[in-house]
C-alpha positions as YAML, in Angstrom:
chain: A
units: angstrom
residues:
- id: 1
  name: MET
  ca: [-13.10, 11.69, -7.78]
- id: 2
  name: GLY
  ca: [-15.98, 9.32, -8.26]
- id: 3
  name: PHE
  ca: [-15.02, 6.51, -5.89]
- id: 4
  name: PHE
  ca: [-15.93, 8.39, -2.69]
- id: 5
  name: ARG
  ca: [-19.13, 7.57, -0.87]
- id: 6
  name: HIS
  ca: [-20.66, 9.96, 1.64]
- id: 7
  name: THR
  ca: [-22.33, 9.08, 4.92]
- id: 8
  name: LYS
  ca: [-22.91, 10.96, 8.15]
- id: 9
  name: LYS
  ca: [-23.11, 7.99, 10.51]
- id: 10
  name: ASP
  ca: [-20.39, 6.01, 12.24]
- id: 11
  name: THR
  ca: [-19.90, 2.55, 10.83]
- id: 12
  name: THR
  ca: [-17.90, -0.52, 11.91]
- id: 13
  name: VAL
  ca: [-15.82, -2.32, 9.30]
- id: 14
  name: CYS
  ca: [-13.29, -5.09, 8.98]
- id: 15
  name: VAL
  ca: [-9.95, -4.15, 7.41]
- id: 16
  name: VAL
  ca: [-7.86, -6.92, 5.85]
- id: 17
  name: ASP
  ca: [-4.26, -6.48, 4.69]
- id: 18
  name: ILE
  ca: [-2.94, -9.18, 2.33]
- id: 19
  name: GLY
  ca: [0.82, -8.86, 2.01]
- id: 20
  name: SER
  ca: [3.55, -10.92, 0.41]
- id: 21
  name: ALA
  ca: [4.44, -12.77, 3.62]
- id: 22
  name: SER
  ca: [1.77, -11.91, 6.19]
- id: 23
  name: ILE
  ca: [-1.93, -11.17, 6.63]
- id: 24
  name: GLY
  ca: [-3.34, -8.64, 9.07]
- id: 25
  name: VAL
  ca: [-6.89, -7.89, 10.16]
- id: 26
  name: ALA
  ca: [-8.38, -5.02, 12.17]
- id: 27
  name: LEU
  ca: [-11.79, -4.07, 13.50]
- id: 28
  name: VAL
  ca: [-12.37, -0.36, 12.94]
- id: 29
  name: THR
  ca: [-15.12, 2.17, 13.62]
- id: 30
  name: LEU
  ca: [-15.19, 4.85, 10.92]
- id: 31
  name: ARG
  ca: [-16.33, 8.06, 12.60]
- id: 32
  name: HIS
  ca: [-17.93, 11.09, 11.00]
- id: 33
  name: ASN
  ca: [-15.78, 14.20, 11.53]
- id: 34
  name: ASP
  ca: [-13.25, 12.26, 13.58]
- id: 35
  name: ALA
  ca: [-10.32, 9.88, 13.15]
- id: 36
  name: PRO
  ca: [-11.10, 6.17, 12.74]
- id: 37
  name: LEU
  ca: [-10.94, 4.10, 15.92]
- id: 38
  name: VAL
  ca: [-9.06, 0.79, 15.70]
- id: 39
  name: HIS
  ca: [-10.49, -1.61, 18.29]
- id: 40
  name: ASP
  ca: [-8.09, -4.50, 17.72]
- id: 41
  name: THR
  ca: [-5.52, -5.90, 15.28]
- id: 42
  name: TYR
  ca: [-4.05, -9.30, 14.57]
- id: 43
  name: ARG
  ca: [-1.37, -10.37, 12.10]
- id: 44
  name: GLU
  ca: [0.16, -13.69, 11.17]
- id: 45
  name: SER
  ca: [3.03, -14.54, 8.82]
- id: 46
  name: PHE
  ca: [2.93, -17.27, 6.23]
- id: 47
  name: LEU
  ca: [5.75, -19.19, 4.59]
- id: 48
  name: VAL
  ca: [5.99, -21.36, 1.50]
- id: 49
  name: SER
  ca: [7.91, -24.57, 2.13]
- id: 50
  name: ASN
  ca: [11.24, -24.99, 0.39]
- id: 51
  name: ASP
  ca: [9.99, -27.86, -1.76]
- id: 52
  name: THR
  ca: [7.21, -25.79, -3.34]
- id: 53
  name: THR
  ca: [7.62, -22.66, -5.40]
- id: 54
  name: GLY
  ca: [5.57, -20.40, -7.58]
- id: 55
  name: PHE
  ca: [2.40, -18.38, -7.41]
- id: 56
  name: VAL
  ca: [0.11, -21.36, -6.84]
- id: 57
  name: ALA
  ca: [1.99, -22.43, -3.70]
- id: 58
  name: LEU
  ca: [2.10, -18.83, -2.46]
- id: 59
  name: SER
  ca: [-1.65, -18.47, -3.04]
- id: 60
  name: ARG
  ca: [-2.44, -21.65, -1.15]
- id: 61
  name: ALA
  ca: [-0.33, -20.52, 1.81]
- id: 62
  name: MET
  ca: [-2.11, -17.18, 1.75]
- id: 63
  name: TYR
  ca: [-5.60, -18.75, 1.69]
- id: 64
  name: THR
  ca: [-4.75, -21.01, 4.63]
- id: 65
  name: THR
  ca: [-3.33, -18.13, 6.65]
- id: 66
  name: LEU
  ca: [-6.23, -15.82, 5.82]
- id: 67
  name: THR
  ca: [-8.73, -18.42, 7.05]
- id: 68
  name: ASN
  ca: [-6.72, -18.94, 10.23]
- id: 69
  name: VAL
  ca: [-6.30, -15.21, 10.91]
- id: 70
  name: LEU
  ca: [-10.01, -14.48, 10.48]
- id: 71
  name: ASN
  ca: [-11.01, -17.41, 12.72]
- id: 72
  name: ILE
  ca: [-8.57, -16.46, 15.49]
- id: 73
  name: PHE
  ca: [-9.60, -12.80, 15.31]
- id: 74
  name: ALA
  ca: [-13.25, -13.83, 15.72]
- id: 75
  name: THR
  ca: [-12.44, -15.33, 19.16]
- id: 76
  name: ARG
  ca: [-11.00, -12.08, 20.54]
- id: 77
  name: GLU
  ca: [-12.88, -9.78, 22.89]
- id: 78
  name: ALA
  ca: [-13.11, -6.81, 20.50]
- id: 79
  name: TYR
  ca: [-14.72, -8.94, 17.81]
- id: 80
  name: LYS
  ca: [-17.16, -10.46, 20.29]
- id: 81
  name: LYS
  ca: [-18.13, -6.93, 21.34]
- id: 82
  name: TYR
  ca: [-18.25, -5.15, 17.95]
- id: 83
  name: GLY
  ca: [-18.16, -7.89, 15.30]
- id: 84
  name: GLY
  ca: [-21.92, -8.14, 15.07]
- id: 85
  name: ASP
  ca: [-22.05, -4.53, 13.87]
- id: 86
  name: ILE
  ca: [-19.72, -4.97, 10.86]
- id: 87
  name: ASP
  ca: [-21.17, -3.21, 7.81]
- id: 88
  name: ASN
  ca: [-18.42, -3.80, 5.27]
- id: 89
  name: ALA
  ca: [-14.90, -5.10, 4.67]
- id: 90
  name: TYR
  ca: [-11.95, -3.30, 3.07]
- id: 91
  name: ILE
  ca: [-9.37, -5.65, 1.58]
- id: 92
  name: THR
  ca: [-6.00, -4.36, 0.41]
- id: 93
  name: PHE
  ca: [-3.58, -6.35, -1.74]
- id: 94
  name: SER
  ca: [0.14, -5.61, -1.59]
- id: 95
  name: SER
  ca: [2.76, -6.80, -4.06]
- id: 96
  name: PRO
  ca: [2.97, -9.41, -5.61]
- id: 97
  name: TRP
  ca: [-0.81, -9.87, -5.70]
- id: 98
  name: TYR
  ca: [-1.70, -6.99, -8.02]
- id: 99
  name: MET
  ca: [-0.61, -5.28, -11.21]
- id: 100
  name: SER
  ca: [-1.26, -1.57, -11.78]
- id: 101
  name: GLN
  ca: [-1.19, 1.04, -14.51]
- id: 102
  name: THR
  ca: [-1.82, 4.80, -14.82]
- id: 103
  name: LYS
  ca: [-3.28, 6.02, -18.11]
- id: 104
  name: LEU
  ca: [-3.62, 9.50, -19.58]
- id: 105
  name: VAL
  ca: [-6.77, 10.04, -21.62]
- id: 106
  name: LYS
  ca: [-7.09, 13.14, -23.80]
- id: 107
  name: TYR
  ca: [-10.51, 14.34, -24.92]
- id: 108
  name: GLY
  ca: [-11.39, 17.19, -27.27]
- id: 109
  name: GLY
  ca: [-10.54, 18.71, -30.64]
- id: 110
  name: THR
  ca: [-10.93, 21.98, -32.50]
- id: 111
  name: ASP
  ca: [-14.43, 22.74, -31.17]
- id: 112
  name: SER
  ca: [-15.22, 23.62, -27.58]
- id: 113
  name: PHE
  ca: [-17.54, 21.41, -25.52]
- id: 114
  name: SER
  ca: [-19.26, 21.37, -22.14]
- id: 115
  name: VAL
  ca: [-17.87, 18.88, -19.63]
- id: 116
  name: SER
  ca: [-20.51, 16.51, -18.32]
- id: 117
  name: LYS
  ca: [-20.64, 13.55, -15.98]
- id: 118
  name: GLU
  ca: [-21.65, 11.38, -18.96]
- id: 119
  name: ILE
  ca: [-18.54, 12.37, -20.97]
- id: 120
  name: ILE
  ca: [-16.26, 11.53, -18.03]
- id: 121
  name: GLU
  ca: [-17.98, 8.21, -17.29]
- id: 122
  name: THR
  ca: [-17.90, 7.22, -20.97]
- id: 123
  name: ALA
  ca: [-14.17, 7.94, -21.18]
- id: 124
  name: LEU
  ca: [-13.58, 5.93, -18.00]
- id: 125
  name: GLU
  ca: [-15.57, 2.94, -19.23]
- id: 126
  name: LYS
  ca: [-13.70, 2.91, -22.56]
- id: 127
  name: GLU
  ca: [-10.38, 2.75, -20.69]
- id: 128
  name: VAL
  ca: [-11.72, 0.04, -18.41]
- id: 129
  name: GLU
  ca: [-12.61, -1.98, -21.52]
- id: 130
  name: ARG
  ca: [-9.13, -1.40, -22.99]
- id: 131
  name: PHE
  ca: [-7.45, -2.43, -19.74]
- id: 132
  name: SER
  ca: [-9.65, -5.56, -19.61]
- id: 133
  name: HIS
  ca: [-8.50, -6.49, -23.12]
- id: 134
  name: GLU
  ca: [-4.87, -6.01, -22.06]
- id: 135
  name: LEU
  ca: [-5.41, -8.35, -19.12]
- id: 136
  name: TYR
  ca: [-6.97, -10.94, -21.44]
- id: 137
  name: ASP
  ca: [-4.06, -10.62, -23.89]
- id: 138
  name: ARG
  ca: [-1.65, -11.09, -20.98]
- id: 139
  name: LYS
  ca: [-3.52, -14.28, -20.06]
- id: 140
  name: LYS
  ca: [-3.11, -15.65, -23.59]
- id: 141
  name: THR
  ca: [0.59, -14.77, -23.89]
- id: 142
  name: LYS
  ca: [1.65, -15.74, -20.36]
- id: 143
  name: ASN
  ca: [-0.85, -18.52, -19.66]
- id: 144
  name: SER
  ca: [-1.99, -16.70, -16.53]
- id: 145
  name: ASP
  ca: [-5.33, -16.16, -14.85]
- id: 146
  name: VAL
  ca: [-7.60, -13.40, -16.17]
- id: 147
  name: GLY
  ca: [-7.28, -10.31, -13.98]
- id: 148
  name: GLU
  ca: [-10.12, -8.81, -11.91]
- id: 149
  name: ILE
  ca: [-9.98, -5.00, -12.01]
- id: 150
  name: ILE
  ca: [-10.13, -3.71, -8.42]
- id: 151
  name: ASP
  ca: [-9.21, -0.02, -8.89]
- id: 152
  name: ARG
  ca: [-10.52, 2.22, -11.66]
- id: 153
  name: SER
  ca: [-10.10, 5.67, -10.18]
- id: 154
  name: ILE
  ca: [-9.84, 9.06, -11.88]
- id: 155
  name: ILE
  ca: [-7.02, 10.63, -9.90]
- id: 156
  name: ASP
  ca: [-6.71, 13.90, -11.84]
- id: 157
  name: ILE
  ca: [-8.76, 15.96, -14.30]
- id: 158
  name: ARG
  ca: [-7.30, 18.89, -16.21]
- id: 159
  name: LEU
  ca: [-9.31, 21.30, -18.33]
- id: 160
  name: ASN
  ca: [-7.35, 23.22, -20.98]
- id: 161
  name: GLY
  ca: [-4.21, 22.01, -19.21]
- id: 162
  name: TYR
  ca: [-5.18, 23.16, -15.70]
- id: 163
  name: SER
  ca: [-6.50, 21.35, -12.63]
- id: 164
  name: VAL
  ca: [-9.82, 22.73, -11.38]
- id: 165
  name: ASP
  ca: [-12.05, 21.77, -8.46]
- id: 166
  name: ASP
  ca: [-15.40, 21.91, -10.24]
- id: 167
  name: VAL
  ca: [-15.25, 20.44, -13.74]
- id: 168
  name: ILE
  ca: [-18.92, 19.78, -14.56]
- id: 169
  name: ALA
  ca: [-20.54, 22.24, -17.00]
- id: 170
  name: GLN
  ca: [-17.25, 23.98, -17.77]
- id: 171
  name: THR
  ca: [-16.88, 24.93, -21.46]
- id: 172
  name: VAL
  ca: [-13.41, 23.90, -22.68]
- id: 173
  name: GLN
  ca: [-11.47, 22.79, -25.74]
- id: 174
  name: SER
  ca: [-9.54, 19.97, -24.10]
- id: 175
  name: MET
  ca: [-9.80, 17.64, -21.14]
- id: 176
  name: GLU
  ca: [-7.20, 15.24, -19.74]
- id: 177
  name: LEU
  ca: [-8.03, 12.38, -17.39]
- id: 178
  name: LYS
  ca: [-5.44, 10.49, -15.35]
- id: 179
  name: ILE
  ca: [-6.88, 7.08, -14.52]
- id: 180
  name: PHE
  ca: [-5.32, 4.58, -12.11]
- id: 181
  name: PHE
  ca: [-6.06, 0.90, -12.70]
- id: 182
  name: SER
  ca: [-5.07, -2.15, -10.73]
- id: 183
  name: ALA
  ca: [-6.06, -5.77, -11.01]
- id: 184
  name: VAL
  ca: [-5.60, -9.05, -9.17]
- id: 185
  name: SER
  ca: [-5.99, -12.61, -10.34]
- id: 186
  name: LYS
  ca: [-9.69, -13.44, -10.69]
- id: 187
  name: GLU
  ca: [-9.09, -16.71, -8.86]
- id: 188
  name: VAL
  ca: [-7.39, -14.93, -5.94]
- id: 189
  name: HIS
  ca: [-10.09, -12.26, -5.84]
- id: 190
  name: THR
  ca: [-12.90, -14.83, -5.80]
- id: 191
  name: LYS
  ca: [-11.25, -17.07, -3.21]
- id: 192
  name: VAL
  ca: [-10.46, -14.23, -0.77]
- id: 193
  name: LEU
  ca: [-14.03, -12.90, -0.90]
- id: 194
  name: ARG
  ca: [-15.38, -16.42, -0.46]
- id: 195
  name: ILE
  ca: [-13.22, -16.98, 2.65]
- id: 196
  name: LEU
  ca: [-14.38, -13.67, 4.09]
- id: 197
  name: GLU
  ca: [-18.01, -14.63, 3.49]
- id: 198
  name: ASP
  ca: [-17.56, -18.13, 4.93]
- id: 199
  name: VAL
  ca: [-15.95, -16.88, 8.16]
- id: 200
  name: TYR
  ca: [-17.64, -13.50, 8.77]
- id: 201
  name: GLY
  ca: [-20.69, -13.62, 6.51]
- id: 202
  name: ILE
  ca: [-19.52, -10.48, 4.67]
- id: 203
  name: ARG
  ca: [-20.30, -10.45, 0.94]
- id: 204
  name: ASP
  ca: [-18.65, -8.29, -1.72]
- id: 205
  name: GLY
  ca: [-16.11, -6.44, 0.40]
- id: 206
  name: GLU
  ca: [-14.29, -3.49, -1.18]
- id: 207
  name: VAL
  ca: [-10.96, -4.46, -2.72]
- id: 208
  name: HIS
  ca: [-8.06, -2.10, -3.50]
- id: 209
  name: SER
  ca: [-4.33, -2.20, -4.18]
- id: 210
  name: LEU
  ca: [-1.86, -0.77, -1.66]
- id: 211
  name: PRO
  ca: [-0.47, 1.97, -3.99]
- id: 212
  name: LEU
  ca: [-3.90, 3.62, -4.23]
- id: 213
  name: VAL
  ca: [-4.35, 3.35, -0.46]
- id: 214
  name: LEU
  ca: [-0.94, 4.87, 0.28]
- id: 215
  name: PHE
  ca: [-1.33, 7.57, -2.37]
- id: 216
  name: THR
  ca: [-4.75, 8.63, -1.05]
- id: 217
  name: VAL
  ca: [-3.57, 8.85, 2.58]
- id: 218
  name: ALA
  ca: [-0.17, 10.46, 1.97]
- id: 219
  name: GLU
  ca: [-1.31, 12.94, -0.66]
- id: 220
  name: GLY
  ca: [-4.38, 13.96, 1.32]
- id: 221
  name: LEU
  ca: [-2.94, 14.16, 4.82]
- id: 222
  name: ILE
  ca: [0.82, 13.85, 5.18]
- id: 223
  name: ALA
  ca: [2.92, 15.02, 2.22]
- id: 224
  name: THR
  ca: [4.12, 18.63, 2.19]
- id: 225
  name: ASP
  ca: [5.75, 18.61, -1.25]
- id: 226
  name: ASP
  ca: [4.15, 18.35, -4.69]
- id: 227
  name: ILE
  ca: [6.42, 15.49, -5.76]
- id: 228
  name: PHE
  ca: [7.09, 12.55, -3.46]
- id: 229
  name: THR
  ca: [7.55, 8.80, -3.43]
- id: 230
  name: ILE
  ca: [6.09, 6.08, -1.20]
- id: 231
  name: LEU
  ca: [8.20, 3.01, -0.45]
- id: 232
  name: ASP
  ca: [6.19, -0.03, 0.60]
- id: 233
  name: VAL
  ca: [8.75, -2.44, 2.09]
- id: 234
  name: THR
  ca: [7.54, -6.03, 2.46]
- id: 235
  name: GLY
  ca: [9.31, -9.33, 3.06]
- id: 236
  name: ASP
  ca: [11.14, -9.70, -0.23]
- id: 237
  name: VAL
  ca: [10.11, -6.76, -2.39]
- id: 238
  name: THR
  ca: [9.76, -2.97, -2.22]
- id: 239
  name: ASP
  ca: [7.20, -1.05, -4.28]
- id: 240
  name: ALA
  ca: [8.01, 2.58, -5.06]
- id: 241
  name: SER
  ca: [5.03, 4.77, -6.04]
- id: 242
  name: ILE
  ca: [5.80, 8.18, -7.54]
- id: 243
  name: ILE
  ca: [3.31, 11.01, -6.98]
- id: 244
  name: LYS
  ca: [3.52, 14.33, -8.85]
- id: 245
  name: HIS
  ca: [1.10, 17.23, -8.32]
- id: 246
  name: GLY
  ca: [-1.55, 14.95, -6.86]
- id: 247
  name: VAL
  ca: [-1.22, 12.31, -9.57]
- id: 248
  name: LEU
  ca: [-0.01, 8.74, -9.05]
- id: 249
  name: VAL
  ca: [2.44, 8.70, -11.95]
- id: 250
  name: GLU
  ca: [4.11, 5.33, -11.71]
- id: 251
  name: THR
  ca: [4.69, 2.31, -9.47]
- id: 252
  name: VAL
  ca: [7.88, 0.27, -9.78]
- id: 253
  name: SER
  ca: [9.03, -2.79, -7.82]
- id: 254
  name: PHE
  ca: [12.47, -4.08, -6.92]
- id: 255
  name: PRO
  ca: [13.56, -7.27, -5.10]
- id: 256
  name: LEU
  ca: [14.75, -5.89, -1.77]
- id: 257
  name: GLY
  ca: [12.94, -6.10, 1.57]
- id: 258
  name: LYS
  ca: [12.94, -7.11, 5.21]
- id: 259
  name: ASP
  ca: [14.01, -10.69, 4.48]
- id: 260
  name: ASN
  ca: [17.24, -9.42, 2.91]
- id: 261
  name: VAL
  ca: [18.18, -7.77, 6.22]
- id: 262
  name: ILE
  ca: [17.37, -10.90, 8.24]
- id: 263
  name: LEU
  ca: [19.30, -13.23, 5.92]
- id: 264
  name: GLU
  ca: [22.35, -10.95, 5.83]
- id: 265
  name: VAL
  ca: [22.40, -10.72, 9.64]
- id: 266
  name: ALA
  ca: [22.04, -14.51, 9.85]
- id: 267
  name: LYS
  ca: [24.99, -14.89, 7.48]
- id: 268
  name: VAL
  ca: [27.24, -12.44, 9.36]
- id: 269
  name: PHE
  ca: [26.51, -13.97, 12.77]
- id: 270
  name: ALA
  ca: [26.32, -17.57, 11.47]
- id: 271
  name: VAL
  ca: [22.90, -18.09, 13.08]
- id: 272
  name: SER
  ca: [19.41, -19.09, 11.94]
- id: 273
  name: PRO
  ca: [16.97, -16.51, 10.52]
- id: 274
  name: ALA
  ca: [14.92, -16.76, 13.74]
- id: 275
  name: GLN
  ca: [18.01, -15.98, 15.83]
- id: 276
  name: ALA
  ca: [18.92, -13.14, 13.46]
- id: 277
  name: THR
  ca: [15.44, -11.67, 13.96]
- id: 278
  name: SER
  ca: [15.94, -11.78, 17.74]
- id: 279
  name: LEU
  ca: [19.26, -9.95, 17.40]
- id: 280
  name: LEU
  ca: [17.59, -7.30, 15.25]
- id: 281
  name: THR
  ca: [14.74, -6.97, 17.77]
- id: 282
  name: LEU
  ca: [17.23, -6.19, 20.54]
- id: 283
  name: TYR
  ca: [18.95, -3.72, 18.23]
- id: 284
  name: GLY
  ca: [15.64, -2.00, 17.48]
- id: 285
  name: LEU
  ca: [15.05, -1.66, 21.23]
- id: 286
  name: GLY
  ca: [18.50, -0.10, 21.69]
- id: 287
  name: LYS
  ca: [19.64, -3.04, 23.86]
- id: 288
  name: SER
  ca: [22.40, -4.56, 21.71]
- id: 289
  name: ASP
  ca: [25.97, -4.60, 22.98]
- id: 290
  name: VAL
  ca: [28.56, -2.53, 21.15]
- id: 291
  name: ALA
  ca: [30.04, -5.38, 19.08]
- id: 292
  name: THR
  ca: [26.61, -6.62, 17.94]
- id: 293
  name: THR
  ca: [25.48, -3.10, 17.11]
- id: 294
  name: ILE
  ca: [28.53, -2.53, 14.91]
- id: 295
  name: LYS
  ca: [27.92, -5.75, 12.98]
- id: 296
  name: ILE
  ca: [24.21, -5.10, 12.49]
- id: 297
  name: GLU
  ca: [24.79, -1.54, 11.33]
- id: 298
  name: SER
  ca: [27.40, -2.84, 8.90]
- id: 299
  name: VAL
  ca: [24.69, -5.11, 7.43]
- id: 300
  name: LEU
  ca: [22.23, -2.22, 7.27]
- id: 301
  name: ASP
  ca: [24.90, -0.12, 5.56]
- id: 302
  name: THR
  ca: [25.25, -2.83, 2.91]
- id: 303
  name: VAL
  ca: [21.50, -3.20, 2.38]
- id: 304
  name: LEU
  ca: [21.01, 0.58, 2.16]
- id: 305
  name: THR
  ca: [23.87, 0.84, -0.32]
- id: 306
  name: GLU
  ca: [22.02, -1.62, -2.54]
- id: 307
  name: ALA
  ca: [18.79, 0.32, -2.00]
- id: 308
  name: ARG
  ca: [20.62, 3.52, -2.92]
- id: 309
  name: ARG
  ca: [21.97, 1.91, -6.09]
- id: 310
  name: ILE
  ca: [18.47, 0.88, -7.11]
- id: 311
  name: GLY
  ca: [17.13, 4.29, -6.11]
- id: 312
  name: GLU
  ca: [19.71, 6.01, -8.30]
- id: 313
  name: HIS
  ca: [18.63, 3.89, -11.25]
- id: 314
  name: VAL
  ca: [14.94, 4.67, -10.67]
- id: 315
  name: CYS
  ca: [15.59, 8.39, -10.12]
- id: 316
  name: ASN
  ca: [17.81, 8.63, -13.20]
- id: 317
  name: ASP
  ca: [15.02, 7.10, -15.29]
- id: 318
  name: LEU
  ca: [12.51, 9.53, -13.82]
- id: 319
  name: TRP
  ca: [14.81, 12.50, -14.37]
- id: 320
  name: THR
  ca: [14.27, 12.15, -18.10]
- id: 321
  name: THR
  ca: [10.63, 13.04, -17.46]
- id: 322
  name: ARG
  ca: [11.53, 15.67, -14.83]
- id: 323
  name: ILE
  ca: [9.85, 13.73, -12.04]
- id: 324
  name: VAL
  ca: [12.25, 14.20, -9.13]
- id: 325
  name: PRO
  ca: [10.80, 13.28, -5.70]
- id: 326
  name: LYS
  ca: [11.92, 15.39, -2.73]
- id: 327
  name: GLN
  ca: [10.18, 13.39, -0.02]
- id: 328
  name: ALA
  ca: [10.05, 9.64, 0.55]
- id: 329
  name: PHE
  ca: [7.56, 7.98, 2.89]
- id: 330
  name: ILE
  ca: [8.50, 4.48, 4.03]
- id: 331
  name: ILE
  ca: [5.87, 2.02, 5.22]
- id: 332
  name: ALA
  ca: [7.00, -1.26, 6.77]
- id: 333
  name: ASP
  ca: [5.98, -3.60, 9.57]
- id: 334
  name: SER
  ca: [6.68, -2.69, 13.20]
- id: 335
  name: GLU
  ca: [9.86, -4.79, 13.41]
- id: 336
  name: LEU
  ca: [11.56, -3.29, 10.37]
- id: 337
  name: THR
  ca: [10.35, 0.18, 11.40]
- id: 338
  name: SER
  ca: [12.05, -0.19, 14.79]
- id: 339
  name: TRP
  ca: [15.32, -1.25, 13.12]
- id: 340
  name: MET
  ca: [15.21, 1.69, 10.71]
- id: 341
  name: ASN
  ca: [14.40, 4.17, 13.48]
- id: 342
  name: GLU
  ca: [17.32, 2.96, 15.59]
- id: 343
  name: TYR
  ca: [19.68, 3.02, 12.60]
- id: 344
  name: LYS
  ca: [18.56, 6.52, 11.67]
- id: 345
  name: LYS
  ca: [19.05, 7.69, 15.27]
- id: 346
  name: LYS
  ca: [22.51, 6.11, 15.62]
- id: 347
  name: LYS
  ca: [23.64, 7.44, 12.26]
- id: 348
  name: ASN
  ca: [22.05, 10.86, 12.87]
- id: 349
  name: MET
  ca: [20.44, 10.77, 9.41]
- id: 350
  name: PRO
  ca: [17.66, 13.30, 8.82]
- id: 351
  name: VAL
  ca: [18.09, 12.84, 5.07]
- id: 352
  name: GLN
  ca: [19.56, 10.27, 2.73]
- id: 353
  name: CYS
  ca: [21.52, 11.55, -0.25]
- id: 354
  name: ILE
  ca: [21.11, 9.84, -3.61]
- id: 355
  name: THR
  ca: [23.96, 11.17, -5.81]
- id: 356
  name: TRP
  ca: [22.78, 14.49, -7.25]
- id: 357
  name: HIS
  ca: [19.48, 14.54, -5.41]
- id: 358
  name: THR
  ca: [18.65, 14.87, -1.70]
- id: 359
  name: LEU
  ca: [15.70, 12.75, -0.68]
- id: 360
  name: GLU
  ca: [14.06, 13.46, 2.68]
- id: 361
  name: PHE
  ca: [12.92, 10.21, 4.31]
- id: 362
  name: HIS
  ca: [9.93, 9.87, 6.65]
- id: 363
  name: ILE
  ca: [9.01, 6.56, 8.27]
- id: 364
  name: LEU
  ca: [5.23, 6.10, 8.36]
- id: 365
  name: GLY
  ca: [5.13, 4.81, 11.91]
- id: 366
  name: GLU
  ca: [2.87, 5.60, 14.84]
- id: 367
  name: LYS
  ca: [4.36, 9.09, 15.41]
- id: 368
  name: VAL
  ca: [3.46, 10.25, 11.89]
- id: 369
  name: LEU
  ca: [0.09, 8.48, 11.81]
- id: 370
  name: ALA
  ca: [-1.04, 9.40, 15.34]
- id: 371
  name: PRO
  ca: [-3.00, 12.56, 14.37]
- id: 372
  name: PHE
  ca: [-5.07, 10.59, 11.84]
- id: 373
  name: VAL
  ca: [-6.05, 7.38, 13.66]
- id: 374
  name: ASP
  ca: [-7.04, 6.44, 17.22]
- id: 375
  name: ASN
  ca: [-6.20, 3.08, 18.76]
- id: 376
  name: ALA
  ca: [-7.94, 1.33, 21.63]
- id: 377
  name: PRO
  ca: [-5.73, 0.92, 24.73]
- id: 378
  name: LYS
  ca: [-3.27, -1.97, 24.83]
- id: 379
  name: ILE
  ca: [-3.79, -3.19, 21.25]
- id: 380
  name: LYS
  ca: [-0.81, -4.02, 19.06]
- id: 381
  name: ARG
  ca: [-0.45, -1.13, 16.64]
- id: 382
  name: ASP
  ca: [0.10, -1.98, 13.00]
- id: 383
  name: ALA
  ca: [1.13, 0.76, 10.55]
- id: 384
  name: PHE
  ca: [-0.28, -1.04, 7.49]
- id: 385
  name: LEU
  ca: [-3.66, -1.55, 9.14]
- id: 386
  name: SER
  ca: [-3.66, 2.01, 10.52]
- id: 387
  name: ILE
  ca: [-3.15, 3.43, 7.03]
- id: 388
  name: GLN
  ca: [-5.87, 1.22, 5.61]
- id: 389
  name: ALA
  ca: [-8.23, 2.33, 8.40]
- id: 390
  name: ILE
  ca: [-7.51, 5.97, 7.49]
- id: 391
  name: PHE
  ca: [-8.15, 5.15, 3.82]
- id: 392
  name: ALA
  ca: [-11.49, 3.49, 4.63]
- id: 393
  name: ASN
  ca: [-12.43, 6.52, 6.71]
- id: 394
  name: ILE
  ca: [-11.67, 8.85, 3.77]
- id: 395
  name: LEU
  ca: [-13.65, 6.72, 1.32]
- id: 396
  name: THR
  ca: [-16.68, 6.32, 3.50]
- id: 397
  name: LEU
  ca: [-16.99, 9.62, 5.30]
- id: 398
  name: ARG
  ca: [-15.35, 12.35, 3.25]
...
C-alpha cells in the first residue's frame, strides 16, 4: 500500500477536519510504537444565511470559519507550547466537499509475467489519468470546478485471484488492483491550503477524504468482521462506506443527519432549534423528565425509521452483489453520540434489525477509540479528530 511513509521519530502535526457544518482542529504528537497524543482540540460550527444558497455560499462560510478556527487555536496554551514544532498538517474533507470512486483494474493475459513495482505504478498512473479526464468531463457537462485528486490509493492487490502480502517478483498470469480515488474542487483545495499557510506557515499539507480515513482506521484496528459499513453522520447528510474483505467497495450518501433530529424536536416542542438542542443535551445526559424523554424518543424513533428505510434500500441494492454488512460503525459529533448512546441504553438495543438482515451497530465514541489514542487531561474530546489523529499516526509511523 504505497501511501505509507515510515519514520522512527515522534513528530507533531496539525489535524484539520472540514465537515459540512463545522471545522475542527487538533494538535497531535504522532509517537513511534505508541498511540498518538492529542494535546488540544477546538471546533466551531458554521452556517449559511437563509438568503444565500449553493456551493459558493457554503464554501465562503467554510473559508471564514477555517480562518477563525485556526487563529483562535493559535492563542491557546497547547499551541503556544507545541505549535512551533509542527512538521505537517493532515486535512480531511467530509461530505459534501469530495467525490470518490473505487476502480478495479485487471492486468494480464495468456502469458505469465513477473509482478514489479513499475507495473503497479504504471497501472496506477493510467487510472489516475482516466479519473482526471472524468473530472474534466464532469466540469464541461456540469459547469463545475475541475477536481483536485486527493486520494489515489491501492487498497487491494490480488494475484491469480488471491490476496497476498508480498506481491513483488511473484510470477502470475493475472493481477487485480482495487484503487480508491477521491477529489475535491481545485478552488477549495487551493484556498484551504493557502489559509493554512497564511495562519500557520504550513505549506502543502496532506489532504484526504473521510471515507479513506475511516476505512483505514476501522479495517486496521476495530472491525472484527470481513464485511462492514461505516456511517459518517454529519449535519444534513450521512455517508455510508461499505468495506468487504479489506476493500473499500462503495460509498453512498443520503440526506439524513443531526439537523433532522434537531428540527424534528423543535417542531414537536414548538421551540427554536437552539432550544431543541438544549432539550436534546439534557436527554443525552439522562436528565430529561419523563414527558420530555417520551417525546424525544418518539422523534428518534421516527428518524431511525427513516434511516432504516434508506438502509433497507441500500442493503437490497448491495444484496445483488452479495455484499451484506454485519457490522456498522457510526461516527458523529459528541452531541449526537450522547443522544444515540442514551437512546440505545433506554431502548436496550444491542443490535438494530433491518428486515432480513441483522446489523450490529457500534458507536465510534471515546470508549471504542480509547485504546488507540491518548488525550491530554481536561481537553474536549472529539471523535472525528481522534480518528484522524489515529489515521495520521498509521500513515506516518507504520
